[in-house]
VEXFI-904376 format. One record per atom (N, C-alpha, C): residue in one letter; x, y, z. Coordinates in steps of 0.05 Angstrom, whole numbers, plus 32768, in hexadecimal, padded with zeros to 4 digits. Each point is the difference from the previous one (the first is absolute). Layout:
<lumnus>
@pavo->A u->X v->Y w->Z
...
</lumnus>
This chain:
<lumnus>
@pavo->M u->8010 v->7FE8 w->8000
@pavo->M u->7FF0 v->8018 w->8000
@pavo->M u->8011 v->8019 w->8000
@pavo->T u->8011 v->8002 w->7FEB
@pavo->T u->8012 v->8017 w->7FFF
@pavo->T u->7FF7 v->8014 w->7FEB
@pavo->E u->7FF1 v->7FF8 w->7FEC
@pavo->E u->7FF8 v->8012 w->7FEB
@pavo->E u->7FE5 v->800C w->8006
@pavo->P u->7FFC v->801A w->7FF8
@pavo->P u->7FE7 v->800E w->8006
@pavo->P u->7FE7 v->7FF1 w->7FF6
@pavo->E u->8002 v->7FF4 w->7FE8
@pavo->E u->7FE8 v->7FF2 w->7FF5
@pavo->E u->7FFA v->7FE7 w->8010
@pavo->A u->8014 v->7FF2 w->800A
@pavo->A u->7FFB v->7FE8 w->8010
@pavo->A u->7FF4 v->8008 w->801B
@pavo->I u->800A v->8015 w->800B
@pavo->I u->7FF6 v->800B w->801A
@pavo->I u->7FE2 v->8008 w->7FFD
@pavo->A u->7FFA v->800D w->7FE9
@pavo->A u->7FE4 v->8009 w->7FFB
@pavo->A u->7FEE v->7FE8 w->7FFD
@pavo->I u->8008 v->7FEB w->7FF1
@pavo->I u->7FEF v->7FE8 w->7FFC
@pavo->I u->7FFD v->7FF2 w->801B
@pavo->A u->8015 v->7FFE w->8010
@pavo->A u->7FFE v->7FF2 w->801A
@pavo->A u->7FED v->800F w->8012
@pavo->Q u->8001 v->801B w->8000
@pavo->Q u->7FEE v->8010 w->8010
@pavo->Q u->7FE3 v->7FFC w->7FF7
@pavo->L u->7FFC v->8001 w->7FE6
@pavo->L u->7FE5 v->7FFC w->7FF5
@pavo->L u->7FF5 v->7FE5 w->8008
@pavo->T u->8010 v->7FEC w->7FFE
@pavo->T u->7FF8 v->7FE4 w->8006
@pavo->T u->7FFA v->7FFE w->801E
@pavo->N u->8011 v->800C w->8011
@pavo->N u->7FFB v->7FFF w->801D
@pavo->N u->7FE7 v->800F w->8007
@pavo->D u->7FF9 v->8015 w->7FF1
@pavo->D u->7FE8 v->8011 w->8007
@pavo->D u->7FE6 v->7FF3 w->7FF6
@pavo->R u->8002 v->7FEE w->7FED
@pavo->R u->7FE8 v->7FF3 w->7FF5
@pavo->R u->7FFE v->7FE3 w->800A
@pavo->D u->7FEA v->7FF4 w->7FFC
@pavo->D u->7FFC v->7FE4 w->8008
@pavo->D u->7FFC v->7FEF w->7FE7
@pavo->F u->8015 v->7FFF w->7FEF
@pavo->F u->7FFE v->7FF1 w->7FE7
@pavo->F u->7FFC v->7FE2 w->8004
@pavo->L u->7FEE v->7FF4 w->7FF2
@pavo->L u->7FFC v->7FE3 w->8001
@pavo->L u->8017 v->7FF2 w->7FF1
@pavo->R u->8009 v->800C w->7FEB
@pavo->R u->8016 v->7FF5 w->7FF0
@pavo->R u->800C v->8016 w->7FF0
@pavo->V u->8019 v->7FFC w->7FF6
@pavo->V u->800D v->8014 w->7FF0
@pavo->V u->800A v->7FF4 w->7FE6
@pavo->H u->8004 v->8012 w->7FEC
@pavo->H u->800A v->7FF8 w->7FE6
@pavo->H u->8015 v->8013 w->7FF8
@pavo->A u->8017 v->7FF6 w->7FF7
@pavo->A u->8015 v->8011 w->7FF5
@pavo->A u->8002 v->7FF8 w->7FE2
@pavo->F u->7FFC v->8013 w->7FEF
@pavo->F u->8002 v->7FFA w->7FE3
@pavo->F u->801B v->8009 w->7FF5
@pavo->H u->800E v->7FEE w->7FF3
@pavo->H u->801A v->8004 w->7FF5
@pavo->H u->7FFF v->7FF6 w->7FE3
@pavo->T u->8015 v->8003 w->7FF2
@pavo->T u->8003 v->7FF3 w->7FE6
@pavo->T u->801A v->7FF1 w->8001
@pavo->Q u->8000 v->7FEA w->7FFA
@pavo->Q u->7FFB v->7FED w->7FEB
@pavo->Q u->8000 v->7FE4 w->800A
@pavo->G u->7FF3 v->7FEE w->7FF0
@pavo->G u->8001 v->7FE4 w->8006
@pavo->G u->7FE6 v->7FF1 w->7FFF
@pavo->E u->7FE9 v->800F w->8001
@pavo->E u->7FE6 v->7FF3 w->8000
@pavo->E u->7FFE v->7FEA w->8015
@pavo->V u->8008 v->8008 w->8018
@pavo->V u->7FFE v->7FEE w->8018
@pavo->V u->7FF4 v->8010 w->8017
@pavo->I u->7FF6 v->7FF2 w->8014
@pavo->I u->7FF5 v->800C w->8018
@pavo->I u->800F v->7FF3 w->8017
@pavo->F u->8010 v->800F w->800E
@pavo->F u->800E v->7FF6 w->8018
@pavo->F u->7FEE v->8005 w->8018
@pavo->W u->7FFE v->7FEB w->8011
@pavo->W u->7FEC v->8002 w->8015
@pavo->W u->8009 v->7FF6 w->801C
@pavo->G u->8017 v->7FF5 w->8002
@pavo->G u->8009 v->7FF5 w->801A
@pavo->G u->8017 v->800F w->800B
@pavo->Y u->8005 v->7FFE w->801A
@pavo->Y u->8018 v->800B w->800C
@pavo->Y u->8008 v->7FF0 w->8018
@pavo->Q u->8014 v->7FF0 w->7FFD
@pavo->Q u->800C v->7FF0 w->8016
@pavo->Q u->7FEC v->7FF1 w->8011
@pavo->G u->7FEA v->7FF7 w->7FF3
@pavo->G u->7FEC v->7FF0 w->800E
@pavo->G u->7FEE v->8010 w->8013
@pavo->L u->8002 v->801B w->7FFE
@pavo->L u->7FF0 v->8011 w->8012
@pavo->L u->7FE5 v->8008 w->7FF3
@pavo->E u->7FFC v->7FFA w->7FE7
@pavo->E u->7FE7 v->8007 w->7FF3
@pavo->E u->7FE9 v->7FF0 w->800C
@pavo->P u->7FE9 v->800C w->8003
@pavo->P u->7FEA v->7FF2 w->800C
@pavo->P u->7FF4 v->7FEB w->7FEC
@pavo->P u->7FF3 v->7FEC w->800A
@pavo->P u->7FF5 v->7FEA w->7FEF
@pavo->P u->7FEE v->800A w->7FEA
@pavo->E u->7FF1 v->8015 w->8004
@pavo->E u->7FED v->800A w->7FEB
@pavo->E u->800E v->800B w->7FE8
@pavo->S u->801A v->8006 w->8002
@pavo->S u->800F v->800B w->7FEA
@pavo->S u->7FFF v->7FED w->7FE7
@pavo->E u->8002 v->7FE7 w->8005
@pavo->E u->8001 v->7FEC w->7FEA
@pavo->E u->7FE6 v->8001 w->7FF0
@pavo->G u->7FE9 v->8001 w->800D
@pavo->G u->7FE6 v->8001 w->7FF2
@pavo->G u->7FFE v->8019 w->7FF0
@pavo->I u->8009 v->8016 w->800C
@pavo->I u->7FFE v->801A w->7FF2
@pavo->I u->8012 v->8000 w->7FE7
@pavo->V u->8019 v->7FF7 w->8003
@pavo->V u->8012 v->8000 w->7FE9
@pavo->V u->7FF7 v->7FEC w->7FEB
@pavo->N u->7FF3 v->7FEA w->8007
@pavo->N u->7FF6 v->7FEE w->7FEC
@pavo->N u->7FEB v->800D w->7FEF
@pavo->E u->7FEF v->8011 w->800C
@pavo->E u->7FEC v->800F w->7FF1
@pavo->E u->800E v->8015 w->7FEE
@pavo->Y u->8014 v->800E w->800A
@pavo->Y u->800F v->8013 w->7FF0
@pavo->Y u->800D v->7FF2 w->7FE8
@pavo->E u->800B v->7FE8 w->8005
@pavo->E u->800C v->7FF1 w->7FEA
@pavo->E u->7FEB v->7FF9 w->7FEB
@pavo->R u->7FE8 v->7FF8 w->8009
@pavo->R u->7FEB v->7FF8 w->7FEE
@pavo->R u->7FF7 v->8018 w->7FEE
@pavo->V u->7FFC v->8017 w->800D
@pavo->V u->7FF5 v->8017 w->7FF1
@pavo->V u->8015 v->800F w->7FEF
@pavo->S u->801A v->7FFC w->8007
@pavo->S u->8014 v->800F w->7FF1
@pavo->S u->8011 v->7FEF w->7FED
@pavo->G u->8001 v->7FE7 w->8005
@pavo->G u->8012 v->7FEF w->7FF1
@pavo->G u->801D v->8001 w->8009
@pavo->Y u->8006 v->8010 w->8015
@pavo->Y u->801B v->8002 w->800B
@pavo->Y u->8005 v->7FE8 w->8012
@pavo->L u->8019 v->7FF8 w->8003
@pavo->L u->8008 v->7FEA w->8010
@pavo->L u->8004 v->8008 w->801D
@pavo->A u->7FF4 v->7FF2 w->8013
@pavo->A u->8003 v->8005 w->801C
@pavo->A u->801A v->7FF3 w->800A
@pavo->V u->8011 v->800F w->800E
@pavo->V u->8019 v->7FF7 w->800A
@pavo->V u->8001 v->8006 w->801E
@pavo->Q u->8002 v->7FEC w->8010
@pavo->Q u->7FFF v->8005 w->801D
@pavo->Q u->8019 v->800C w->800B
@pavo->Y u->8017 v->7FF5 w->7FFA
@pavo->Y u->8019 v->800A w->800B
@pavo->Y u->8014 v->8007 w->7FEB
@pavo->V u->8010 v->8014 w->8005
@pavo->V u->8015 v->8009 w->7FEE
@pavo->V u->8017 v->800A w->8012
@pavo->D u->8019 v->7FFE w->7FF6
@pavo->D u->8017 v->8009 w->800E
@pavo->D u->8004 v->801E w->7FFE
@pavo->S u->7FEC v->800F w->8008
@pavo->S u->8001 v->801D w->8000
@pavo->S u->7FF0 v->800A w->8018
@pavo->F u->800C v->8012 w->800E
@pavo->F u->7FF3 v->8009 w->8019
@pavo->F u->8000 v->801F w->8000
@pavo->A u->7FF1 v->800B w->8012
@pavo->A u->7FFF v->801D w->8006
@pavo->A u->7FEC v->800F w->7FEE
@pavo->G u->7FEE v->7FF2 w->7FF3
@pavo->G u->7FEB v->800D w->7FF1
@pavo->G u->7FE9 v->8008 w->8012
@pavo->Y u->7FEE v->8010 w->7FF6
@pavo->Y u->7FE9 v->8009 w->800F
@pavo->Y u->7FEF v->7FE8 w->8009
@pavo->K u->7FFA v->7FED w->7FEE
@pavo->K u->7FF0 v->7FE9 w->8008
@pavo->K u->800D v->7FF0 w->8016
@pavo->D u->801B v->7FFD w->7FFF
@pavo->D u->800E v->7FF2 w->8015
@pavo->D u->7FFE v->800E w->801B
@pavo->W u->8004 v->801A w->8000
@pavo->W u->7FFD v->8010 w->8018
@pavo->W u->7FE4 v->7FFE w->800B
@pavo->F u->7FEC v->8002 w->7FEF
@pavo->F u->7FE4 v->7FFF w->8008
@pavo->F u->7FF9 v->7FE4 w->800D
@pavo->I u->8008 v->7FEB w->7FF2
@pavo->I u->7FFB v->7FE5 w->800B
@pavo->I u->800D v->7FFC w->801B
@pavo->Q u->8019 v->8009 w->8002
@pavo->Q u->800F v->7FFC w->8018
@pavo->Q u->7FF4 v->8010 w->8017
@pavo->N u->7FF7 v->8018 w->7FFB
@pavo->N u->7FF7 v->8012 w->8016
@pavo->N u->7FE2 v->7FFD w->8006
@pavo->F u->7FF0 v->7FF8 w->7FEC
@pavo->F u->7FE3 v->7FFF w->8005
@pavo->F u->7FF5 v->7FE4 w->7FFE
@pavo->R u->8010 v->7FED w->7FF6
@pavo->R u->7FF7 v->7FE4 w->7FFC
@pavo->R u->7FE6 v->7FFE w->7FF0
@pavo->R u->7FFE v->8011 w->7FEC
@pavo->R u->7FEA v->8000 w->7FEE
@pavo->R u->800A v->7FFB w->7FE3
@pavo->P u->7FEE v->7FFA w->7FEE
@pavo->P u->8009 v->7FFA w->7FE4
@pavo->P u->800D v->8019 w->7FF3
@pavo->G u->8016 v->7FFA w->7FF2
@pavo->G u->800D v->8015 w->7FF1
@pavo->G u->8009 v->7FF3 w->7FE5
@pavo->F u->8000 v->8010 w->7FEB
@pavo->F u->8006 v->7FF6 w->7FE6
@pavo->F u->8011 v->8014 w->7FF0
@pavo->T u->8014 v->7FF5 w->7FF2
@pavo->T u->800E v->8010 w->7FEC
@pavo->T u->7FF9 v->7FF5 w->7FE5
@pavo->V u->7FF4 v->8011 w->7FEF
@pavo->V u->7FF7 v->7FF8 w->7FE6
@pavo->V u->8014 v->800C w->7FEC
@pavo->E u->800D v->7FEE w->7FF1
@pavo->E u->8014 v->8008 w->7FEC
@pavo->E u->7FF2 v->8000 w->7FE4
@pavo->L u->7FFB v->8018 w->7FF6
@pavo->L u->7FF2 v->8003 w->7FE7
@pavo->L u->8012 v->7FFD w->7FE8
@pavo->G u->7FF6 v->7FF5 w->7FEB
@pavo->G u->800E v->8000 w->7FE6
@pavo->G u->8018 v->7FED w->7FFF
@pavo->I u->800C v->7FFF w->7FE7
@pavo->I u->8017 v->7FEF w->7FFA
@pavo->I u->8013 v->8011 w->7FF0
@pavo->G u->801A v->7FFC w->8005
@pavo->G u->8014 v->800E w->7FF0
@pavo->G u->8015 v->800D w->8011
@pavo->V u->800D v->8013 w->7FF4
@pavo->V u->8015 v->8010 w->800D
@pavo->V u->7FF5 v->801B w->8007
@pavo->N u->8004 v->8008 w->8019
@pavo->N u->7FF7 v->801B w->8008
@pavo->N u->8011 v->8016 w->7FF4
@pavo->P u->7FF3 v->8016 w->7FF9
@pavo->P u->7FE4 v->8005 w->8002
@pavo->P u->7FF1 v->7FF0 w->7FEA
@pavo->L u->7FE9 v->7FF5 w->8009
@pavo->L u->7FF0 v->7FF0 w->7FED
@pavo->L u->7FF4 v->8013 w->7FEB
@pavo->P u->7FFC v->7FF6 w->7FE7
@pavo->P u->7FF5 v->8011 w->7FEB
@pavo->P u->7FE3 v->8008 w->8006
@pavo->A u->7FFA v->8018 w->7FF9
@pavo->A u->7FE5 v->800B w->8004
@pavo->A u->7FEB v->7FEF w->7FF2
@pavo->G u->8007 v->7FF1 w->7FEC
@pavo->G u->7FEE v->7FEF w->7FF1
@pavo->G u->7FF5 v->7FEA w->8012
@pavo->Q u->800C v->7FFA w->8016
@pavo->Q u->7FF7 v->7FEB w->8012
@pavo->Q u->7FEB v->800A w->8014
@pavo->F u->7FFC v->801A w->8001
@pavo->F u->7FEF v->800C w->8014
@pavo->F u->7FE4 v->7FF4 w->8001
@pavo->S u->7FF3 v->7FFE w->7FE9
@pavo->S u->7FE4 v->7FF6 w->7FFF
@pavo->S u->7FFE v->7FE4 w->800C
@pavo->E u->8013 v->7FEF w->7FF8
@pavo->E u->8000 v->7FE4 w->800A
@pavo->E u->8005 v->7FFF w->801E
@pavo->M u->8014 v->8010 w->800A
@pavo->M u->8006 v->8001 w->801C
@pavo->M u->7FE8 v->800B w->8010
@pavo->Y u->7FF3 v->8014 w->7FF5
@pavo->Y u->7FE8 v->800B w->800E
@pavo->Y u->7FEA v->7FEB w->8002
@pavo->E u->7FFB v->7FF3 w->7FEA
@pavo->E u->7FEA v->7FEC w->7FFF
@pavo->E u->8005 v->7FEA w->8014
@pavo->K u->8018 v->7FF5 w->8001
@pavo->K u->8007 v->7FEA w->8012
@pavo->K u->7FFF v->8009 w->801D
@pavo->S u->800A v->8018 w->8006
@pavo->S u->8000 v->800A w->801B
@pavo->S u->7FE4 v->8009 w->8009
@pavo->L u->7FEF v->8008 w->7FEE
@pavo->L u->7FE5 v->8008 w->8007
@pavo->L u->7FF1 v->7FE9 w->800D
@pavo->G u->8004 v->7FE7 w->7FF6
@pavo->G u->7FF4 v->7FE9 w->800D
@pavo->G u->8008 v->7FFD w->801D
@pavo->I u->8019 v->8005 w->8006
@pavo->I u->8009 v->7FFF w->801B
@pavo->I u->7FF3 v->8015 w->8011
@pavo->L u->7FFF v->8018 w->7FF6
@pavo->L u->7FF4 v->8016 w->800F
@pavo->L u->7FE2 v->7FFB w->8005
@pavo->L u->7FF2 v->7FF7 w->7FEC
@pavo->L u->7FE4 v->7FFB w->8003
@pavo->L u->7FFA v->7FE8 w->8012
@pavo->A u->8012 v->7FED w->8001
@pavo->A u->7FFC v->7FE8 w->8012
@pavo->A u->7FFE v->8009 w->801D
@pavo->N u->800D v->8016 w->8006
@pavo->N u->7FFE v->800A w->801C
@pavo->N u->7FE4 v->800A w->8008
@pavo->L u->7FEF v->8004 w->7FEC
@pavo->L u->7FE5 v->8008 w->8007
@pavo->L u->7FEF v->7FE8 w->800A
@pavo->Y u->8008 v->7FE8 w->7FF8
@pavo->Y u->7FEF v->7FE9 w->8009
@pavo->Y u->800F v->7FEC w->8012
@pavo->L u->801A v->8004 w->8004
@pavo->L u->800F v->7FEF w->8012
@pavo->L u->7FFD v->800A w->801D
@pavo->D u->7FFE v->7FED w->8012
@pavo->D u->7FFF v->8008 w->801D
@pavo->D u->801B v->8008 w->8009
</lumnus>
């Protein structure tokens, strides 16, 4: 928590009672959802639905730490997800925007009917 933007997000998260969080990044068309076994059991059902509606691959663990979802899972023991949009070398071409939007829209809308 050394950068102003990280401090701001941490403060916002601490001030709110988020049920789950999503960090959107580019690239890979995957959804990371676990953190050192601290993710709650309901995370798996949620990510399975995200996988179904987006076509992205759900990945529980990865050798990368210190992201927002990791911090959230560790501190709140609630579901957190990092969604990696698109495929290719960053910056991804603007021509992928429509496809990335359509696939991620399913994830966003799923939050309207998921508990």
